Legacy VTK file of the C-alpha trace (Angstrom):
# vtk DataFile Version 3.0
C-alpha trace
ASCII
DATASET POLYDATA
POINTS 458 float
15.567 32.528 -20.073
12.383 31.891 -22.496
13.582 30.310 -25.949
12.279 28.129 -28.426
14.915 25.084 -28.992
14.701 23.976 -33.166
17.635 21.525 -32.462
20.891 20.822 -30.319
23.890 21.978 -31.969
26.320 19.299 -32.877
27.764 17.538 -30.065
31.758 19.446 -29.776
34.698 17.169 -31.051
37.550 18.788 -29.944
37.732 22.420 -30.407
40.330 23.797 -32.424
39.759 27.809 -32.049
42.436 28.766 -34.632
40.249 26.964 -37.425
37.292 29.168 -36.263
36.900 32.982 -37.382
36.047 35.296 -34.709
38.158 37.929 -32.731
40.395 37.345 -29.723
39.949 39.919 -27.042
39.971 39.506 -23.282
39.606 43.147 -22.573
37.252 46.228 -23.959
40.246 48.485 -25.150
41.872 45.445 -27.097
38.635 44.640 -28.326
38.306 48.125 -29.415
41.719 48.436 -30.924
41.528 45.169 -32.845
37.884 45.894 -34.061
38.347 49.973 -34.810
34.497 50.099 -33.216
34.470 53.503 -31.786
31.141 53.540 -30.211
31.087 53.401 -26.805
27.691 51.963 -26.322
28.271 48.748 -28.577
32.015 48.438 -26.235
29.824 48.782 -23.258
27.139 45.957 -24.024
29.839 43.277 -25.490
30.363 40.233 -24.440
33.656 39.578 -23.664
35.108 35.594 -23.802
34.280 33.545 -21.061
31.289 35.132 -20.369
27.268 33.496 -19.904
24.295 34.290 -22.063
22.134 31.927 -20.728
23.005 28.428 -21.982
25.782 29.578 -24.011
29.312 29.986 -23.576
31.032 32.739 -25.104
34.082 32.253 -26.889
35.119 35.548 -29.323
33.659 38.603 -30.775
32.198 38.035 -34.391
30.556 41.226 -35.593
28.544 44.281 -34.579
25.502 46.034 -36.164
23.482 48.970 -35.490
20.581 46.600 -33.560
23.446 43.974 -31.683
26.220 41.600 -32.025
26.960 38.335 -33.019
29.631 36.153 -31.330
30.886 32.464 -31.438
29.545 30.765 -28.775
29.131 27.250 -27.150
25.638 25.848 -25.968
26.632 23.993 -22.542
24.116 20.766 -21.632
23.061 19.585 -18.741
26.019 16.612 -18.220
28.791 19.911 -18.743
29.441 19.217 -22.030
29.542 21.526 -24.780
28.219 21.706 -28.752
29.919 22.570 -31.593
30.675 26.736 -31.860
27.625 28.295 -32.877
27.011 31.942 -34.333
25.105 33.744 -31.238
23.208 36.689 -32.611
22.093 38.872 -29.478
19.532 42.011 -30.012
20.624 44.834 -28.053
17.597 45.594 -25.133
16.245 48.677 -26.819
14.957 47.029 -29.635
13.438 44.127 -27.235
9.920 45.351 -28.113
10.407 45.724 -32.001
8.362 42.994 -32.816
9.321 43.022 -36.561
12.673 41.323 -35.307
11.030 38.799 -33.058
9.031 38.021 -36.834
12.195 37.737 -38.360
13.574 35.628 -35.935
10.637 33.298 -36.345
10.992 33.251 -39.951
14.717 31.765 -39.784
13.457 29.087 -37.229
10.249 28.157 -39.001
11.937 27.844 -42.488
15.215 26.230 -40.731
12.764 23.563 -39.198
11.418 22.581 -42.339
14.471 22.352 -44.738
17.100 20.280 -44.703
20.150 21.590 -46.926
23.883 21.674 -46.688
23.507 24.935 -48.687
21.078 26.964 -46.424
22.021 27.466 -42.807
21.050 26.060 -39.601
19.488 27.850 -36.803
18.963 25.934 -33.687
17.183 28.260 -30.845
15.648 31.606 -30.628
14.299 33.651 -27.397
14.848 36.271 -25.128
16.962 36.722 -22.430
15.548 37.586 -18.518
16.999 41.286 -19.797
15.238 41.416 -22.405
18.146 40.839 -25.232
16.284 38.710 -27.702
18.824 36.281 -29.332
19.185 33.663 -32.483
21.391 30.452 -32.401
22.861 29.349 -35.579
25.008 27.604 -37.464
28.763 28.957 -37.245
30.010 29.416 -40.884
33.956 30.251 -41.884
34.559 31.950 -44.733
33.396 35.028 -46.641
29.782 36.195 -48.108
29.863 36.806 -51.803
29.938 40.235 -51.193
32.950 40.715 -49.924
34.509 38.366 -52.656
33.261 40.499 -55.398
34.783 43.487 -53.803
37.995 41.958 -53.842
37.753 40.117 -57.053
35.579 42.362 -58.957
34.506 39.551 -61.308
34.166 35.631 -61.187
35.124 33.537 -64.095
32.032 31.789 -66.047
33.273 28.575 -65.237
33.404 28.926 -61.464
30.764 31.012 -61.313
28.572 28.445 -62.816
29.389 25.877 -60.266
28.986 28.092 -57.448
25.111 28.788 -59.017
24.292 25.061 -58.789
25.170 25.414 -55.083
22.841 28.098 -54.689
19.874 26.577 -57.056
20.131 23.209 -55.197
19.998 25.355 -51.429
16.360 27.282 -53.618
15.296 23.679 -54.718
14.663 22.839 -51.250
13.427 25.850 -50.071
11.049 26.173 -52.521
9.876 22.831 -52.235
9.086 22.945 -48.600
7.052 25.923 -49.607
9.044 28.736 -48.759
10.002 31.828 -51.074
13.470 33.931 -50.181
12.759 36.917 -51.347
15.975 38.320 -50.655
18.732 36.637 -52.662
21.885 38.749 -53.066
25.259 38.449 -52.422
25.167 39.113 -49.093
23.248 36.539 -48.371
25.136 34.056 -50.158
27.783 32.492 -48.120
31.144 30.770 -49.427
32.082 28.349 -46.400
34.988 26.383 -45.938
34.873 23.422 -44.339
37.828 21.879 -42.240
39.206 19.732 -45.404
39.402 22.914 -47.218
36.206 22.577 -49.377
34.312 25.633 -50.060
30.382 25.206 -49.630
27.973 27.824 -50.608
24.929 28.676 -48.003
21.746 30.865 -48.268
21.459 32.881 -45.473
19.177 35.530 -43.792
15.350 34.079 -44.177
14.142 36.719 -41.751
11.814 38.044 -44.920
10.805 34.672 -46.343
7.274 33.535 -46.852
5.328 30.642 -47.349
3.978 30.616 -51.068
0.542 30.172 -50.107
0.695 32.552 -47.421
-1.419 35.628 -48.492
-1.653 37.550 -45.044
1.842 38.549 -44.487
2.070 40.297 -40.954
5.417 42.160 -42.061
3.451 44.085 -45.125
1.385 45.308 -42.510
3.403 48.455 -42.737
1.986 50.614 -45.568
4.719 51.332 -48.396
7.314 49.321 -46.558
9.336 47.471 -50.035
10.793 44.103 -48.740
13.466 42.947 -50.511
16.520 44.697 -52.223
15.882 46.848 -55.007
19.215 46.352 -56.865
17.917 42.509 -57.200
14.537 43.068 -56.681
12.056 40.924 -59.117
9.900 43.291 -61.207
6.748 42.083 -59.767
7.543 42.084 -56.100
7.737 45.624 -55.674
4.370 46.141 -56.925
3.131 42.890 -54.978
5.234 41.379 -52.285
3.129 37.844 -52.522
5.259 36.261 -55.429
6.623 33.132 -56.105
9.421 31.485 -56.119
10.573 32.413 -59.662
11.143 35.811 -58.324
14.341 34.015 -56.424
15.395 33.269 -59.770
15.295 36.780 -61.063
17.100 38.148 -58.338
19.942 35.494 -58.753
19.798 36.118 -62.738
20.857 39.813 -61.257
23.590 38.258 -58.949
25.555 36.143 -61.899
24.878 39.143 -63.788
26.847 41.528 -61.264
29.184 38.540 -60.884
29.840 38.151 -64.672
30.493 41.986 -65.703
31.614 43.306 -62.295
28.686 45.900 -62.439
24.735 45.262 -61.569
22.369 45.365 -64.815
20.455 48.337 -63.547
21.347 51.569 -61.689
19.781 54.583 -60.491
19.306 57.754 -57.800
16.894 56.344 -55.567
15.006 53.048 -54.573
12.382 54.070 -56.901
14.738 54.904 -59.942
16.049 51.066 -59.636
12.872 49.309 -59.268
11.330 51.383 -62.275
14.548 50.031 -64.239
13.721 46.568 -63.150
10.087 46.944 -64.559
10.747 48.862 -67.508
14.288 48.452 -69.121
16.319 45.852 -70.417
19.548 44.774 -69.136
22.968 46.178 -70.825
23.843 43.102 -73.409
26.577 40.860 -71.885
30.005 41.214 -73.379
30.818 39.376 -76.022
33.693 37.417 -73.838
30.845 35.627 -72.393
30.162 32.163 -73.854
26.991 32.942 -75.837
24.858 29.878 -74.508
25.682 31.190 -70.599
24.832 34.781 -71.487
21.352 33.220 -72.634
20.965 31.739 -68.885
21.726 34.874 -67.382
19.345 36.726 -69.822
16.590 34.188 -69.335
16.514 34.861 -65.567
16.042 38.007 -66.105
12.911 37.874 -67.920
10.534 40.592 -66.545
7.563 38.257 -67.066
8.211 35.183 -64.955
6.534 33.153 -67.241
9.614 33.376 -69.340
12.144 32.631 -67.242
13.118 29.729 -65.914
10.083 27.733 -63.691
12.150 26.109 -60.953
15.021 25.759 -59.521
15.587 22.643 -60.598
15.202 23.646 -64.640
17.679 26.773 -64.192
20.182 24.074 -62.182
19.754 21.440 -64.910
20.524 23.885 -67.647
23.428 25.077 -65.936
24.920 21.721 -65.269
24.451 20.567 -69.158
26.410 23.800 -69.814
28.865 23.160 -67.511
29.307 19.703 -68.537
30.065 19.844 -72.018
32.864 22.189 -73.660
31.980 25.704 -75.109
34.335 28.135 -77.206
35.166 30.715 -74.300
36.640 27.387 -72.489
40.666 26.533 -73.324
40.681 22.332 -73.988
42.960 20.063 -75.512
42.304 18.847 -78.974
40.812 15.167 -78.831
39.396 12.702 -81.331
35.751 14.167 -81.224
37.340 17.198 -82.222
37.521 15.855 -85.869
33.689 14.625 -86.230
31.304 17.468 -86.999
28.446 18.672 -84.467
25.295 17.523 -84.601
22.693 20.172 -83.656
20.209 19.240 -81.395
17.288 21.792 -82.063
15.296 21.211 -79.038
17.726 23.004 -77.252
17.272 25.895 -79.101
14.344 27.952 -76.727
16.739 26.814 -73.849
20.138 27.431 -74.488
20.264 30.032 -77.423
19.988 33.613 -78.303
18.737 32.625 -81.395
17.304 30.577 -83.626
19.357 28.730 -86.106
20.142 30.723 -89.379
19.776 29.422 -92.606
22.819 28.141 -94.880
24.318 31.286 -96.872
27.659 31.000 -98.840
29.549 32.210 -95.831
28.377 29.654 -93.274
27.483 26.364 -95.713
28.971 23.486 -93.542
27.863 19.476 -93.927
26.499 18.381 -90.780
26.573 14.655 -90.131
23.473 13.011 -88.419
23.727 10.462 -85.859
27.520 10.896 -84.794
27.629 11.678 -80.928
29.365 14.381 -79.582
31.396 15.003 -76.685
31.974 18.590 -76.734
31.004 21.768 -78.811
33.017 22.968 -81.585
34.604 26.662 -81.999
31.874 28.575 -83.809
33.477 30.242 -87.078
32.951 34.063 -85.259
31.886 35.313 -82.010
28.195 35.401 -83.150
27.416 32.278 -84.476
25.419 29.698 -82.964
27.544 26.890 -81.184
26.008 23.425 -81.979
24.438 21.552 -78.989
25.165 17.917 -77.819
22.780 15.944 -79.613
20.898 12.502 -77.916
23.603 9.868 -78.083
21.900 7.344 -79.934
20.301 9.397 -82.404
20.154 7.016 -85.667
21.181 8.793 -89.161
18.366 10.378 -91.035
19.304 12.802 -93.576
15.398 14.274 -94.164
15.966 15.989 -90.809
19.224 18.283 -91.277
18.420 21.946 -92.004
21.835 21.994 -93.226
21.874 19.638 -96.125
24.027 20.324 -98.944
22.963 20.389 -102.519
26.255 20.692 -104.749
26.115 23.597 -107.269
26.092 22.759 -110.728
29.355 22.516 -112.757
30.895 25.800 -113.980
31.329 26.134 -118.009
33.654 23.569 -119.713
35.341 23.044 -122.693
34.980 19.651 -122.544
32.547 17.642 -124.579
30.619 14.387 -123.547
28.690 11.959 -125.380
25.297 11.521 -125.207
25.859 7.936 -124.120
27.406 10.081 -120.629
30.793 8.242 -121.895
34.370 9.495 -120.947
35.105 13.316 -122.282
36.796 13.587 -125.539
40.578 14.895 -125.823
40.793 18.135 -127.149
42.795 16.740 -130.139
39.960 14.472 -130.981
37.136 17.580 -130.608
39.472 19.653 -133.066
39.077 16.781 -135.414
35.656 16.029 -134.812
35.057 20.185 -135.450
36.467 19.957 -139.149
35.163 16.500 -140.012
31.697 18.565 -139.379
32.128 21.701 -141.166
33.698 19.810 -144.450
30.107 17.747 -144.101
28.124 20.972 -143.581
29.895 22.599 -146.664
29.358 19.564 -149.086
25.519 19.456 -148.426
25.540 23.460 -148.747
27.050 22.826 -152.371
24.706 19.821 -153.126
21.737 22.329 -152.515
22.755 25.245 -154.829
23.936 22.963 -157.123
20.084 21.322 -157.181
18.573 24.703 -157.191
20.261 25.821 -160.272
19.625 22.773 -162.427
15.847 22.751 -161.738
LINES 1 459
458 0 1 2 3 4 5 6 7 8 9 10 11 12 13 14 15 16 17 18 19 20 21 22 23 24 25 26 27 28 29 30 31 32 33 34 35 36 37 38 39 40 41 42 43 44 45 46 47 48 49 50 51 52 53 54 55 56 57 58 59 60 61 62 63 64 65 66 67 68 69 70 71 72 73 74 75 76 77 78 79 80 81 82 83 84 85 86 87 88 89 90 91 92 93 94 95 96 97 98 99 100 101 102 103 104 105 106 107 108 109 110 111 112 113 114 115 116 117 118 119 120 121 122 123 124 125 126 127 128 129 130 131 132 133 134 135 136 137 138 139 140 141 142 143 144 145 146 147 148 149 150 151 152 153 154 155 156 157 158 159 160 161 162 163 164 165 166 167 168 169 170 171 172 173 174 175 176 177 178 179 180 181 182 183 184 185 186 187 188 189 190 191 192 193 194 195 196 197 198 199 200 201 202 203 204 205 206 207 208 209 210 211 212 213 214 215 216 217 218 219 220 221 222 223 224 225 226 227 228 229 230 231 232 233 234 235 236 237 238 239 240 241 242 243 244 245 246 247 248 249 250 251 252 253 254 255 256 257 258 259 260 261 262 263 264 265 266 267 268 269 270 271 272 273 274 275 276 277 278 279 280 281 282 283 284 285 286 287 288 289 290 291 292 293 294 295 296 297 298 299 300 301 302 303 304 305 306 307 308 309 310 311 312 313 314 315 316 317 318 319 320 321 322 323 324 325 326 327 328 329 330 331 332 333 334 335 336 337 338 339 340 341 342 343 344 345 346 347 348 349 350 351 352 353 354 355 356 357 358 359 360 361 362 363 364 365 366 367 368 369 370 371 372 373 374 375 376 377 378 379 380 381 382 383 384 385 386 387 388 389 390 391 392 393 394 395 396 397 398 399 400 401 402 403 404 405 406 407 408 409 410 411 412 413 414 415 416 417 418 419 420 421 422 423 424 425 426 427 428 429 430 431 432 433 434 435 436 437 438 439 440 441 442 443 444 445 446 447 448 449 450 451 452 453 454 455 456 457
């Protein structure tokens, strides 16, 4: 058997088969009953538990596809010990001469060798058996694809989705930093793995069409008219030129987030061409008002048609989601704290990053005093579902009344019957004011009489 060993799988530390997801069947008939596989061609080539495939000992069956099967297996070492269980992809002999499959396996291996991230599935070995079966040995995961989770639950709450997205972005950050672009981010390639301790960890799968960011000549692109990627998640520029950069992966992730938060894809079409055209020319439907405006703005920015308008790196997108997740927002209920009595501080430096629209000027309906310099630990709920939410300001910002866009100017007092002396003394009482008016009237009358008498005698 000729193969390329990327790295040896970890040593077995005691096999607990009950903690591994695979089908245990000791006969073809039993396997057919447990899997409902009705293809005799598949059943004829299935490896049953206990069989050997090169250096691998078969534990059980995991899945079957049109080109081959996946098994749970252990790699046998020279000293007779076994590795931890791995996932063994075995391609049927009829596809042994398909160079595209071999190329995809090589890409999986190259990327796994270059990347060390717990959020990227590990590949251990690839090669070909003496009878022409290409194979790939990789990390065996317990859990489910995000696709299956969505099919069952329809949507994912924003907080849970944000934490999931952070793990995906950590993996993408390592992929991009290593000089690769995945080009096929979608729910089927995001795996929600369960650790033995019961924790969930996200793994990015399937690097079969990934490319080096600096690679201009891609062997897979020699097939004229072939689109590499999944049309429902394809960045607008990827259909025009597959030589995309890492921002195409961020667009695809934006589509995934949109689907997870709404339960439906942003674009639909009767054909791949219609879907691609929609990604290139249509704006995605507005997210529901139930989605926090800042989280909606993150998704909308990831879905920008122009790569320059998107997040420029997985790190930037991850930092923005982390900032949103670490602060309270209006769609997430919480208990009141002392900070609730502190008016919000507006940090306009984050407007372009998180807000869906710039701050509006004061009106009669939204005049509210703003205190500058009071650190906020949480966002306040807006007055209405359309009002922008406040963003936490730097903790050590000094008071400065001149930079407040919401500085309140007191309106002039309404009309008053009160009279004040020229020296701004205390206002006169009503009785005193009446006496003053009578005296003034008498004085004016006497003056008029004196003037009239003077005219008559002149």
